[in-house]
C-alpha positions, -999 to +999 in steps of 0.1 A: +536+265+347+524+257+312+527+219+319+506+223+350+478+240+331+479+213+304+477+186+330+447+202+346+429+207+313+433+170+303+406+156+326+382+182+314+388+173+278+382+136+285+349+144+303+338+166+274+347+138+249+325+113+268+296+137+265+300+142+228+303+104+224+269+099+240+253+125+217+269+107+187+253+074+198+219+090+203+222+107+168+230+074+151+202+056+170+177+083+158+190+079+122+186+041+123+151+045+138+141+070+110+154+046+083+135+017+098+101+035+100+105+053+066+122+027+044+125-008+059+090-012+075+070+001+045+090-021+021+083-052+042+046-043+042+046-040+004+064-073+000+038-090+022+009-076+002+026-086-031+031-122-018-005-124-007-017-111-041+004-136-060-009-164-038-045-154-044-043-155-083-071-178-097-085-187-130-105-159-147-086-130-130-075-103-154-039-095-147-011-072-159+025-085-162+056-065-152+062-059-189+027-044-193+010-074-210-027-076-201-045-109-201-068-133-184-055-162-162-064-196-178-043-220-158-027-216-124+003-238-116+025-239-086+052-215-098+037-203-131+005-189-146-008-194-181-024-161-193-047-158-224-035-126-242-056-129-274-081-153-289-054-179-298-025-167-278-015-181-244+016-171-226+032-188-195+045-164-169+063-169-136+040-158-108+066-132-098+061-116-133+025-106-125+024-070-115-012-066-104-047-081-106-069-057-126-102-074-123-112-104-102-137-129-114-165-131-089-178-165-080-214-154-074-231-130-099-244-099-082-282-092-085-283-063-109-320-059-115-328-055-078-300-030-074-313-009-103-349-008-088-335+003-054-314+030-071-344+043-090-364+045-057-336+065-041-334+088-071-372+094-070-371+101-033-343+126-037-360+142-068-392+151-049-394+189-043-390+201-008-414+228+003-402+251+030-425+273+049-416+301+072-436+304+103-419+332+121-441+357+139-440+392+125-435+422+148 
């Protein structure tokens, strides 16, 4: 009798095992998706931005190296950059050693005098007192 019950229970155990196998695959799939969207995808985006930044380095840019050395780019070569650190000190860095561009040299100077006059006009317009009058009928 005991062997009959065991034989009848065996197919049910196999069916239950198949269901838990499917949930295991779904769980692993969700974990992989979470890792992709939280770790892999943002890292690829950062790598792309860094590569674009390193490709756009030009003479006159103020940069910071990975070691924290601040300087101005003097010469841009294919794989290296010569950075002026002090009056008479120039150092050659690999492009990959540049951590960030602090200040870009603009090619066209911005018109400062016109901007100041426009800012003063805005300040004067804002500074004018506003007079409010109440015209509500009294009862």
